[in-house]
PDB file of N, H, CA, C and O in Angstrom:
ATOM      1  N   MET A   1      -0.147  10.774  -0.302  1.00  0.00           N
ATOM      2  CA  MET A   1      -0.266  10.649   1.135  1.00  0.00           C
ATOM      3  C   MET A   1       0.996  10.021   1.733  1.00  0.00           C
ATOM      4  O   MET A   1       1.329  10.259   2.894  1.00  0.00           O
ATOM      5  N   LYS A   2       1.698   9.209   0.918  1.00  0.00           N
ATOM      6  H   LYS A   2       1.427   9.015  -0.025  1.00  0.00           H
ATOM      7  CA  LYS A   2       2.912   8.568   1.400  1.00  0.00           C
ATOM      8  C   LYS A   2       3.942   9.596   1.853  1.00  0.00           C
ATOM      9  O   LYS A   2       4.686   9.364   2.805  1.00  0.00           O
ATOM     10  N   THR A   3       3.977  10.721   1.171  1.00  0.00           N
ATOM     11  H   THR A   3       3.372  10.909   0.398  1.00  0.00           H
ATOM     12  CA  THR A   3       4.954  11.757   1.489  1.00  0.00           C
ATOM     13  C   THR A   3       4.441  12.778   2.490  1.00  0.00           C
ATOM     14  O   THR A   3       5.098  13.786   2.750  1.00  0.00           O
ATOM     15  N   GLY A   4       3.260  12.517   3.055  1.00  0.00           N
ATOM     16  H   GLY A   4       2.726  11.699   2.844  1.00  0.00           H
ATOM     17  CA  GLY A   4       2.700  13.438   4.044  1.00  0.00           C
ATOM     18  C   GLY A   4       1.753  14.461   3.454  1.00  0.00           C
ATOM     19  O   GLY A   4       1.235  15.314   4.174  1.00  0.00           O
ATOM     20  N   SER A   5       1.519  14.386   2.149  1.00  0.00           N
ATOM     21  H   SER A   5       1.940  13.693   1.564  1.00  0.00           H
ATOM     22  CA  SER A   5       0.603  15.337   1.524  1.00  0.00           C
ATOM     23  C   SER A   5      -0.840  14.980   1.876  1.00  0.00           C
ATOM     24  O   SER A   5      -1.115  13.841   2.254  1.00  0.00           O
ATOM     25  N   PRO A   6      -1.763  15.933   1.758  1.00  0.00           N
ATOM     26  CA  PRO A   6      -3.156  15.646   2.077  1.00  0.00           C
ATOM     27  C   PRO A   6      -3.778  14.684   1.059  1.00  0.00           C
ATOM     28  O   PRO A   6      -3.242  14.482  -0.031  1.00  0.00           O
ATOM     29  N   CYS A   7      -4.892  14.108   1.427  1.00  0.00           N
ATOM     30  H   CYS A   7      -5.327  14.272   2.312  1.00  0.00           H
ATOM     31  CA  CYS A   7      -5.619  13.200   0.551  1.00  0.00           C
ATOM     32  C   CYS A   7      -6.008  13.936  -0.737  1.00  0.00           C
ATOM     33  O   CYS A   7      -6.536  15.046  -0.666  1.00  0.00           O
ATOM     34  N   PRO A   8      -5.760  13.346  -1.904  1.00  0.00           N
ATOM     35  CA  PRO A   8      -6.114  14.019  -3.155  1.00  0.00           C
ATOM     36  C   PRO A   8      -7.621  14.083  -3.403  1.00  0.00           C
ATOM     37  O   PRO A   8      -8.074  14.861  -4.242  1.00  0.00           O
ATOM     38  N   LYS A   9      -8.395  13.281  -2.691  1.00  0.00           N
ATOM     39  H   LYS A   9      -8.027  12.649  -2.009  1.00  0.00           H
ATOM     40  CA  LYS A   9      -9.854  13.275  -2.882  1.00  0.00           C
ATOM     41  C   LYS A   9     -10.576  14.254  -1.965  1.00  0.00           C
ATOM     42  O   LYS A   9     -11.388  15.056  -2.425  1.00  0.00           O
ATOM     43  N   CYS A  10     -10.276  14.190  -0.643  1.00  0.00           N
ATOM     44  H   CYS A  10      -9.616  13.539  -0.269  1.00  0.00           H
ATOM     45  CA  CYS A  10     -11.032  15.020   0.304  1.00  0.00           C
ATOM     46  C   CYS A  10     -10.164  16.068   1.001  1.00  0.00           C
ATOM     47  O   CYS A  10     -10.668  16.863   1.794  1.00  0.00           O
ATOM     48  N   LYS A  11      -8.866  16.071   0.710  1.00  0.00           N
ATOM     49  H   LYS A  11      -8.457  15.425   0.067  1.00  0.00           H
ATOM     50  CA  LYS A  11      -7.898  17.006   1.309  1.00  0.00           C
ATOM     51  C   LYS A  11      -7.672  16.764   2.794  1.00  0.00           C
ATOM     52  O   LYS A  11      -7.110  17.614   3.486  1.00  0.00           O
ATOM     53  N   GLY A  12      -8.111  15.598   3.290  1.00  0.00           N
ATOM     54  H   GLY A  12      -8.567  14.908   2.728  1.00  0.00           H
ATOM     55  CA  GLY A  12      -7.915  15.257   4.693  1.00  0.00           C
ATOM     56  C   GLY A  12      -6.443  14.988   5.004  1.00  0.00           C
ATOM     57  O   GLY A  12      -5.674  14.582   4.132  1.00  0.00           O
ATOM     58  N   ALA A  13      -6.072  15.220   6.249  1.00  0.00           N
ATOM     59  H   ALA A  13      -6.697  15.549   6.957  1.00  0.00           H
ATOM     60  CA  ALA A  13      -4.677  15.048   6.660  1.00  0.00           C
ATOM     61  C   ALA A  13      -4.480  13.858   7.598  1.00  0.00           C
ATOM     62  O   ALA A  13      -3.362  13.623   8.057  1.00  0.00           O
ATOM     63  N   ASN A  14      -5.529  13.113   7.888  1.00  0.00           N
ATOM     64  H   ASN A  14      -6.437  13.304   7.515  1.00  0.00           H
ATOM     65  CA  ASN A  14      -5.445  11.990   8.817  1.00  0.00           C
ATOM     66  C   ASN A  14      -5.362  10.689   8.022  1.00  0.00           C
ATOM     67  O   ASN A  14      -6.347  10.253   7.426  1.00  0.00           O
ATOM     68  N   HIS A  15      -4.168  10.068   8.017  1.00  0.00           N
ATOM     69  H   HIS A  15      -3.368  10.422   8.502  1.00  0.00           H
ATOM     70  CA  HIS A  15      -3.935   8.872   7.216  1.00  0.00           C
ATOM     71  C   HIS A  15      -3.488   7.706   8.077  1.00  0.00           C
ATOM     72  O   HIS A  15      -2.966   7.890   9.177  1.00  0.00           O
ATOM     73  N   ALA A  16      -3.700   6.499   7.559  1.00  0.00           N
ATOM     74  H   ALA A  16      -4.124   6.350   6.666  1.00  0.00           H
ATOM     75  CA  ALA A  16      -3.195   5.279   8.198  1.00  0.00           C
ATOM     76  C   ALA A  16      -2.207   4.626   7.248  1.00  0.00           C
ATOM     77  O   ALA A  16      -2.435   4.581   6.039  1.00  0.00           O
ATOM     78  N   HIS A  17      -1.107   4.118   7.795  1.00  0.00           N
ATOM     79  H   HIS A  17      -0.921   4.154   8.777  1.00  0.00           H
ATOM     80  CA  HIS A  17      -0.108   3.395   7.008  1.00  0.00           C
ATOM     81  C   HIS A  17      -0.286   1.911   7.280  1.00  0.00           C
ATOM     82  O   HIS A  17      -0.150   1.465   8.419  1.00  0.00           O
ATOM     83  N   VAL A  18      -0.592   1.143   6.237  1.00  0.00           N
ATOM     84  H   VAL A  18      -0.703   1.505   5.312  1.00  0.00           H
ATOM     85  CA  VAL A  18      -0.799  -0.291   6.364  1.00  0.00           C
ATOM     86  C   VAL A  18       0.438  -0.983   5.802  1.00  0.00           C
ATOM     87  O   VAL A  18       0.646  -1.011   4.589  1.00  0.00           O
ATOM     88  N   GLU A  19       1.258  -1.543   6.694  1.00  0.00           N
ATOM     89  H   GLU A  19       1.089  -1.520   7.680  1.00  0.00           H
ATOM     90  CA  GLU A  19       2.503  -2.177   6.267  1.00  0.00           C
ATOM     91  C   GLU A  19       2.302  -3.625   5.845  1.00  0.00           C
ATOM     92  O   GLU A  19       3.020  -4.121   4.978  1.00  0.00           O
ATOM     93  N   LYS A  20       1.347  -4.300   6.440  1.00  0.00           N
ATOM     94  H   LYS A  20       0.763  -3.898   7.145  1.00  0.00           H
ATOM     95  CA  LYS A  20       1.111  -5.704   6.143  1.00  0.00           C
ATOM     96  C   LYS A  20      -0.389  -5.949   6.130  1.00  0.00           C
ATOM     97  O   LYS A  20      -1.088  -5.604   7.082  1.00  0.00           O
ATOM     98  N   ILE A  21      -0.874  -6.533   5.067  1.00  0.00           N
ATOM     99  H   ILE A  21      -0.306  -6.813   4.293  1.00  0.00           H
ATOM    100  CA  ILE A  21      -2.305  -6.731   4.903  1.00  0.00           C
ATOM    101  C   ILE A  21      -2.628  -8.200   5.156  1.00  0.00           C
ATOM    102  O   ILE A  21      -2.108  -9.076   4.465  1.00  0.00           O
ATOM    103  N   VAL A  22      -3.483  -8.474   6.141  1.00  0.00           N
ATOM    104  H   VAL A  22      -3.905  -7.761   6.701  1.00  0.00           H
ATOM    105  CA  VAL A  22      -3.862  -9.850   6.468  1.00  0.00           C
ATOM    106  C   VAL A  22      -5.377  -9.981   6.435  1.00  0.00           C
ATOM    107  O   VAL A  22      -6.108  -8.998   6.555  1.00  0.00           O
ATOM    108  N   THR A  23      -5.830 -11.219   6.268  1.00  0.00           N
ATOM    109  H   THR A  23      -5.236 -12.018   6.170  1.00  0.00           H
ATOM    110  CA  THR A  23      -7.271 -11.459   6.244  1.00  0.00           C
ATOM    111  C   THR A  23      -7.624 -12.540   7.251  1.00  0.00           C
ATOM    112  O   THR A  23      -7.059 -13.633   7.202  1.00  0.00           O
ATOM    113  N   PHE A  24      -8.516 -12.269   8.130  1.00  0.00           N
ATOM    114  H   PHE A  24      -8.975 -11.381   8.170  1.00  0.00           H
ATOM    115  CA  PHE A  24      -9.092 -13.228   9.068  1.00  0.00           C
ATOM    116  C   PHE A  24      -8.051 -14.110   9.755  1.00  0.00           C
ATOM    117  O   PHE A  24      -8.277 -15.308   9.928  1.00  0.00           O
ATOM    118  N   GLY A  25      -6.913 -13.532  10.148  1.00  0.00           N
ATOM    119  H   GLY A  25      -6.730 -12.560  10.007  1.00  0.00           H
ATOM    120  CA  GLY A  25      -5.901 -14.265  10.885  1.00  0.00           C
ATOM    121  C   GLY A  25      -5.068 -15.219  10.061  1.00  0.00           C
ATOM    122  O   GLY A  25      -4.282 -15.989  10.611  1.00  0.00           O
ATOM    123  N   ARG A  26      -5.226 -15.181   8.757  1.00  0.00           N
ATOM    124  H   ARG A  26      -5.865 -14.555   8.310  1.00  0.00           H
ATOM    125  CA  ARG A  26      -4.446 -16.055   7.882  1.00  0.00           C
ATOM    126  C   ARG A  26      -3.176 -15.352   7.446  1.00  0.00           C
ATOM    127  O   ARG A  26      -2.835 -14.278   7.942  1.00  0.00           O
ATOM    128  N   GLU A  27      -2.488 -15.977   6.512  1.00  0.00           N
ATOM    129  H   GLU A  27      -2.765 -16.849   6.109  1.00  0.00           H
ATOM    130  CA  GLU A  27      -1.282 -15.390   5.935  1.00  0.00           C
ATOM    131  C   GLU A  27      -1.637 -14.080   5.221  1.00  0.00           C
ATOM    132  O   GLU A  27      -2.808 -13.817   4.949  1.00  0.00           O
ATOM    133  N   PRO A  28      -0.629 -13.267   4.922  1.00  0.00           N
ATOM    134  CA  PRO A  28      -0.904 -12.010   4.205  1.00  0.00           C
ATOM    135  C   PRO A  28      -1.695 -12.237   2.926  1.00  0.00           C
ATOM    136  O   PRO A  28      -1.551 -13.260   2.257  1.00  0.00           O
ATOM    137  N   LEU A  29      -2.521 -11.274   2.607  1.00  0.00           N
ATOM    138  H   LEU A  29      -2.638 -10.442   3.150  1.00  0.00           H
ATOM    139  CA  LEU A  29      -3.348 -11.329   1.411  1.00  0.00           C
ATOM    140  C   LEU A  29      -2.475 -11.586   0.183  1.00  0.00           C
ATOM    141  O   LEU A  29      -1.318 -11.166   0.154  1.00  0.00           O
ATOM    142  N   ALA A  30      -3.000 -12.256  -0.812  1.00  0.00           N
ATOM    143  H   ALA A  30      -3.940 -12.597  -0.789  1.00  0.00           H
ATOM    144  CA  ALA A  30      -2.225 -12.695  -1.973  1.00  0.00           C
ATOM    145  C   ALA A  30      -1.434 -11.564  -2.630  1.00  0.00           C
ATOM    146  O   ALA A  30      -0.293 -11.779  -3.037  1.00  0.00           O
ATOM    147  N   PHE A  31      -2.008 -10.369  -2.743  1.00  0.00           N
ATOM    148  H   PHE A  31      -2.935 -10.194  -2.412  1.00  0.00           H
ATOM    149  CA  PHE A  31      -1.278  -9.322  -3.448  1.00  0.00           C
ATOM    150  C   PHE A  31      -0.163  -8.704  -2.621  1.00  0.00           C
ATOM    151  O   PHE A  31       0.594  -7.877  -3.131  1.00  0.00           O
ATOM    152  N   TYR A  32      -0.048  -9.086  -1.359  1.00  0.00           N
ATOM    153  H   TYR A  32      -0.662  -9.757  -0.945  1.00  0.00           H
ATOM    154  CA  TYR A  32       1.028  -8.536  -0.532  1.00  0.00           C
ATOM    155  C   TYR A  32       2.384  -9.097  -0.936  1.00  0.00           C
ATOM    156  O   TYR A  32       3.391  -8.395  -0.839  1.00  0.00           O
ATOM    157  N   ASN A  33       2.431 -10.326  -1.380  1.00  0.00           N
ATOM    158  H   ASN A  33       1.613 -10.896  -1.460  1.00  0.00           H
ATOM    159  CA  ASN A  33       3.685 -10.971  -1.730  1.00  0.00           C
ATOM    160  C   ASN A  33       3.483 -11.736  -3.033  1.00  0.00           C
ATOM    161  O   ASN A  33       3.300 -12.953  -3.017  1.00  0.00           O
ATOM    162  N   VAL A  34       3.513 -11.031  -4.157  1.00  0.00           N
ATOM    163  H   VAL A  34       3.662 -10.042  -4.170  1.00  0.00           H
ATOM    164  CA  VAL A  34       3.198 -11.631  -5.444  1.00  0.00           C
ATOM    165  C   VAL A  34       4.401 -11.615  -6.371  1.00  0.00           C
ATOM    166  O   VAL A  34       5.383 -10.913  -6.128  1.00  0.00           O
ATOM    167  N   ASN A  35       4.311 -12.391  -7.422  1.00  0.00           N
ATOM    168  H   ASN A  35       3.514 -12.961  -7.619  1.00  0.00           H
ATOM    169  CA  ASN A  35       5.341 -12.414  -8.444  1.00  0.00           C
ATOM    170  C   ASN A  35       5.074 -11.245  -9.386  1.00  0.00           C
ATOM    171  O   ASN A  35       4.054 -11.225 -10.074  1.00  0.00           O
ATOM    172  N   PHE A  36       5.974 -10.280  -9.422  1.00  0.00           N
ATOM    173  H   PHE A  36       6.803 -10.297  -8.862  1.00  0.00           H
ATOM    174  CA  PHE A  36       5.805  -9.060 -10.206  1.00  0.00           C
ATOM    175  C   PHE A  36       7.027  -8.905 -11.090  1.00  0.00           C
ATOM    176  O   PHE A  36       8.123  -8.665 -10.584  1.00  0.00           O
ATOM    177  N   LEU A  37       6.865  -9.036 -12.395  1.00  0.00           N
ATOM    178  H   LEU A  37       5.975  -9.232 -12.806  1.00  0.00           H
ATOM    179  CA  LEU A  37       7.974  -8.989 -13.350  1.00  0.00           C
ATOM    180  C   LEU A  37       9.053 -10.010 -13.005  1.00  0.00           C
ATOM    181  O   LEU A  37      10.246  -9.740 -13.147  1.00  0.00           O
ATOM    182  N   GLY A  38       8.622 -11.182 -12.551  1.00  0.00           N
ATOM    183  H   GLY A  38       7.653 -11.401 -12.436  1.00  0.00           H
ATOM    184  CA  GLY A  38       9.551 -12.257 -12.249  1.00  0.00           C
ATOM    185  C   GLY A  38      10.219 -12.170 -10.895  1.00  0.00           C
ATOM    186  O   GLY A  38      11.090 -12.986 -10.595  1.00  0.00           O
ATOM    187  N   LYS A  39       9.841 -11.205 -10.059  1.00  0.00           N
ATOM    188  H   LYS A  39       9.133 -10.542 -10.302  1.00  0.00           H
ATOM    189  CA  LYS A  39      10.442 -11.053  -8.741  1.00  0.00           C
ATOM    190  C   LYS A  39       9.359 -10.872  -7.690  1.00  0.00           C
ATOM    191  O   LYS A  39       8.223 -10.527  -8.013  1.00  0.00           O
ATOM    192  N   LYS A  40       9.709 -11.104  -6.447  1.00  0.00           N
ATOM    193  H   LYS A  40      10.632 -11.385  -6.185  1.00  0.00           H
ATOM    194  CA  LYS A  40       8.751 -10.933  -5.355  1.00  0.00           C
ATOM    195  C   LYS A  40       8.492  -9.443  -5.129  1.00  0.00           C
ATOM    196  O   LYS A  40       9.420  -8.634  -5.145  1.00  0.00           O
ATOM    197  N   ALA A  41       7.243  -9.097  -4.923  1.00  0.00           N
ATOM    198  H   ALA A  41       6.489  -9.755  -4.910  1.00  0.00           H
ATOM    199  CA  ALA A  41       6.865  -7.719  -4.647  1.00  0.00           C
ATOM    200  C   ALA A  41       6.097  -7.660  -3.344  1.00  0.00           C
ATOM    201  O   ALA A  41       5.185  -8.456  -3.121  1.00  0.00           O
ATOM    202  N   LYS A  42       6.455  -6.731  -2.488  1.00  0.00           N
ATOM    203  H   LYS A  42       7.197  -6.085  -2.669  1.00  0.00           H
ATOM    204  CA  LYS A  42       5.698  -6.484  -1.268  1.00  0.00           C
ATOM    205  C   LYS A  42       5.061  -5.110  -1.400  1.00  0.00           C
ATOM    206  O   LYS A  42       5.675  -4.164  -1.892  1.00  0.00           O
ATOM    207  N   PHE A  43       3.823  -5.023  -0.952  1.00  0.00           N
ATOM    208  H   PHE A  43       3.324  -5.791  -0.552  1.00  0.00           H
ATOM    209  CA  PHE A  43       3.072  -3.784  -1.080  1.00  0.00           C
ATOM    210  C   PHE A  43       2.752  -3.195   0.276  1.00  0.00           C
ATOM    211  O   PHE A  43       2.664  -3.903   1.279  1.00  0.00           O
ATOM    212  N   GLU A  44       2.578  -1.879   0.285  1.00  0.00           N
ATOM    213  H   GLU A  44       2.649  -1.304  -0.531  1.00  0.00           H
ATOM    214  CA  GLU A  44       2.096  -1.163   1.459  1.00  0.00           C
ATOM    215  C   GLU A  44       1.002  -0.221   0.994  1.00  0.00           C
ATOM    216  O   GLU A  44       0.959   0.152  -0.178  1.00  0.00           O
ATOM    217  N   ALA A  45       0.124   0.164   1.897  1.00  0.00           N
ATOM    218  H   ALA A  45       0.159  -0.138   2.849  1.00  0.00           H
ATOM    219  CA  ALA A  45      -0.979   1.048   1.543  1.00  0.00           C
ATOM    220  C   ALA A  45      -1.026   2.234   2.493  1.00  0.00           C
ATOM    221  O   ALA A  45      -0.613   2.146   3.649  1.00  0.00           O
ATOM    222  N   PHE A  46      -1.534   3.336   1.983  1.00  0.00           N
ATOM    223  H   PHE A  46      -1.870   3.408   1.044  1.00  0.00           H
ATOM    224  CA  PHE A  46      -1.803   4.534   2.772  1.00  0.00           C
ATOM    225  C   PHE A  46      -3.275   4.847   2.584  1.00  0.00           C
ATOM    226  O   PHE A  46      -3.737   5.041   1.460  1.00  0.00           O
ATOM    227  N   VAL A  47      -4.018   4.896   3.695  1.00  0.00           N
ATOM    228  H   VAL A  47      -3.642   4.738   4.608  1.00  0.00           H
ATOM    229  CA  VAL A  47      -5.468   5.031   3.650  1.00  0.00           C
ATOM    230  C   VAL A  47      -5.884   6.327   4.328  1.00  0.00           C
ATOM    231  O   VAL A  47      -5.452   6.618   5.444  1.00  0.00           O
ATOM    232  N   CYS A  48      -6.723   7.106   3.651  1.00  0.00           N
ATOM    233  H   CYS A  48      -7.074   6.870   2.745  1.00  0.00           H
ATOM    234  CA  CYS A  48      -7.286   8.322   4.240  1.00  0.00           C
ATOM    235  C   CYS A  48      -8.373   7.908   5.222  1.00  0.00           C
ATOM    236  O   CYS A  48      -9.303   7.192   4.853  1.00  0.00           O
ATOM    237  N   LYS A  49      -8.263   8.350   6.455  1.00  0.00           N
ATOM    238  H   LYS A  49      -7.507   8.932   6.755  1.00  0.00           H
ATOM    239  CA  LYS A  49      -9.267   8.014   7.468  1.00  0.00           C
ATOM    240  C   LYS A  49     -10.546   8.820   7.298  1.00  0.00           C
ATOM    241  O   LYS A  49     -11.566   8.502   7.908  1.00  0.00           O
ATOM    242  N   GLY A  50     -10.498   9.851   6.481  1.00  0.00           N
ATOM    243  H   GLY A  50      -9.669  10.109   5.986  1.00  0.00           H
ATOM    244  CA  GLY A  50     -11.688  10.665   6.262  1.00  0.00           C
ATOM    245  C   GLY A  50     -12.634  10.088   5.221  1.00  0.00           C
ATOM    246  O   GLY A  50     -13.846  10.049   5.430  1.00  0.00           O
ATOM    247  N   CYS A  51     -12.074   9.637   4.090  1.00  0.00           N
ATOM    248  H   CYS A  51     -11.089   9.669   3.920  1.00  0.00           H
ATOM    249  CA  CYS A  51     -12.941   9.179   2.995  1.00  0.00           C
ATOM    250  C   CYS A  51     -12.653   7.755   2.534  1.00  0.00           C
ATOM    251  O   CYS A  51     -13.424   7.192   1.757  1.00  0.00           O
ATOM    252  N   GLY A  52     -11.549   7.163   3.003  1.00  0.00           N
ATOM    253  H   GLY A  52     -10.923   7.621   3.634  1.00  0.00           H
ATOM    254  CA  GLY A  52     -11.232   5.798   2.623  1.00  0.00           C
ATOM    255  C   GLY A  52     -10.379   5.657   1.380  1.00  0.00           C
ATOM    256  O   GLY A  52     -10.005   4.545   1.007  1.00  0.00           O
ATOM    257  N   TYR A  53     -10.065   6.772   0.733  1.00  0.00           N
ATOM    258  H   TYR A  53     -10.369   7.675   1.035  1.00  0.00           H
ATOM    259  CA  TYR A  53      -9.204   6.715  -0.449  1.00  0.00           C
ATOM    260  C   TYR A  53      -7.912   5.991  -0.083  1.00  0.00           C
ATOM    261  O   TYR A  53      -7.349   6.236   0.985  1.00  0.00           O
ATOM    262  N   THR A  54      -7.430   5.094  -0.962  1.00  0.00           N
ATOM    263  H   THR A  54      -7.887   4.894  -1.829  1.00  0.00           H
ATOM    264  CA  THR A  54      -6.259   4.274  -0.665  1.00  0.00           C
ATOM    265  C   THR A  54      -5.235   4.360  -1.780  1.00  0.00           C
ATOM    266  O   THR A  54      -5.574   4.277  -2.960  1.00  0.00           O
ATOM    267  N   GLU A  55      -3.982   4.528  -1.394  1.00  0.00           N
ATOM    268  H   GLU A  55      -3.707   4.596  -0.435  1.00  0.00           H
ATOM    269  CA  GLU A  55      -2.863   4.486  -2.332  1.00  0.00           C
ATOM    270  C   GLU A  55      -2.069   3.222  -2.038  1.00  0.00           C
ATOM    271  O   GLU A  55      -1.765   2.934  -0.880  1.00  0.00           O
ATOM    272  N   LEU A  56      -1.729   2.463  -3.082  1.00  0.00           N
ATOM    273  H   LEU A  56      -1.976   2.697  -4.022  1.00  0.00           H
ATOM    274  CA  LEU A  56      -0.986   1.221  -2.941  1.00  0.00           C
ATOM    275  C   LEU A  56       0.380   1.397  -3.599  1.00  0.00           C
ATOM    276  O   LEU A  56       0.467   1.842  -4.744  1.00  0.00           O
ATOM    277  N   TYR A  57       1.449   1.045  -2.874  1.00  0.00           N
ATOM    278  H   TYR A  57       1.378   0.684  -1.945  1.00  0.00           H
ATOM    279  CA  TYR A  57       2.813   1.204  -3.364  1.00  0.00           C
ATOM    280  C   TYR A  57       3.578  -0.101  -3.246  1.00  0.00           C
ATOM    281  O   TYR A  57       3.352  -0.875  -2.316  1.00  0.00           O
ATOM    282  N   VAL A  58       4.489  -0.351  -4.191  1.00  0.00           N
ATOM    283  H   VAL A  58       4.673   0.278  -4.946  1.00  0.00           H
ATOM    284  CA  VAL A  58       5.435  -1.447  -4.069  1.00  0.00           C
ATOM    285  C   VAL A  58       6.499  -0.989  -3.087  1.00  0.00           C
ATOM    286  O   VAL A  58       7.060   0.097  -3.239  1.00  0.00           O
ATOM    287  N   ARG A  59       6.785  -1.818  -2.066  1.00  0.00           N
ATOM    288  H   ARG A  59       6.329  -2.700  -1.942  1.00  0.00           H
ATOM    289  CA  ARG A  59       7.747  -1.431  -1.035  1.00  0.00           C
ATOM    290  C   ARG A  59       9.189  -1.539  -1.501  1.00  0.00           C
ATOM    291  O   ARG A  59      10.060  -0.871  -0.944  1.00  0.00           O
ATOM    292  N   ASN A  60       9.466  -2.357  -2.503  1.00  0.00           N
ATOM    293  H   ASN A  60       8.758  -2.900  -2.956  1.00  0.00           H
ATOM    294  CA  ASN A  60      10.826  -2.553  -2.957  1.00  0.00           C
ATOM    295  C   ASN A  60      10.963  -2.286  -4.464  1.00  0.00           C
ATOM    296  O   ASN A  60      11.323  -3.198  -5.208  1.00  0.00           O
ATOM    297  N   PRO A  61      10.686  -1.067  -4.930  1.00  0.00           N
ATOM    298  CA  PRO A  61      10.673  -0.786  -6.373  1.00  0.00           C
ATOM    299  C   PRO A  61      12.055  -0.863  -7.031  1.00  0.00           C
ATOM    300  O   PRO A  61      12.132  -1.061  -8.243  1.00  0.00           O
ATOM    301  N   ASP A  62      13.121  -0.717  -6.291  1.00  0.00           N
ATOM    302  H   ASP A  62      13.058  -0.556  -5.306  1.00  0.00           H
ATOM    303  CA  ASP A  62      14.459  -0.761  -6.875  1.00  0.00           C
ATOM    304  C   ASP A  62      14.824  -2.157  -7.389  1.00  0.00           C
ATOM    305  O   ASP A  62      15.774  -2.300  -8.158  1.00  0.00           O
ATOM    306  N   ASN A  63      14.090  -3.173  -6.977  1.00  0.00           N
ATOM    307  H   ASN A  63      13.318  -3.057  -6.352  1.00  0.00           H
ATOM    308  CA  ASN A  63      14.376  -4.539  -7.398  1.00  0.00           C
ATOM    309  C   ASN A  63      13.806  -4.862  -8.781  1.00  0.00           C
ATOM    310  O   ASN A  63      13.997  -5.972  -9.276  1.00  0.00           O
ATOM    311  N   PHE A  64      13.118  -3.923  -9.406  1.00  0.00           N
ATOM    312  H   PHE A  64      12.963  -3.020  -9.003  1.00  0.00           H
ATOM    313  CA  PHE A  64      12.444  -4.209 -10.668  1.00  0.00           C
ATOM    314  C   PHE A  64      13.039  -3.418 -11.813  1.00  0.00           C
ATOM    315  O   PHE A  64      13.441  -2.265 -11.658  1.00  0.00           O
ATOM    316  N   SER A  65      13.086  -4.072 -12.977  1.00  0.00           N
ATOM    317  H   SER A  65      12.759  -5.008 -13.103  1.00  0.00           H
ATOM    318  CA  SER A  65      13.453  -3.387 -14.208  1.00  0.00           C
ATOM    319  C   SER A  65      12.608  -3.986 -15.320  1.00  0.00           C
ATOM    320  O   SER A  65      12.282  -5.173 -15.289  1.00  0.00           O
ATOM    321  N   VAL A  66      12.262  -3.183 -16.279  1.00  0.00           N
ATOM    322  H   VAL A  66      12.526  -2.219 -16.304  1.00  0.00           H
ATOM    323  CA  VAL A  66      11.395  -3.637 -17.376  1.00  0.00           C
ATOM    324  C   VAL A  66      12.246  -3.965 -18.577  1.00  0.00           C
ATOM    325  O   VAL A  66      11.721  -4.367 -19.615  1.00  0.00           O
TER     326      VAL A  66
END
């Protein structure tokens, strides 16, 4: 869905892009800014508005090496 493709579950084309995930007016949810392989990772999500299927991506993947 990140690339504009339809939802893999329901084939829907209506998606929401969630750039920052917050809970009840507090700071971003813990997994939004976590220690991942020794570095900070920020995540974004793409949600199908038809069925709720969600894809989660690391926003800065070039910063990581295994």
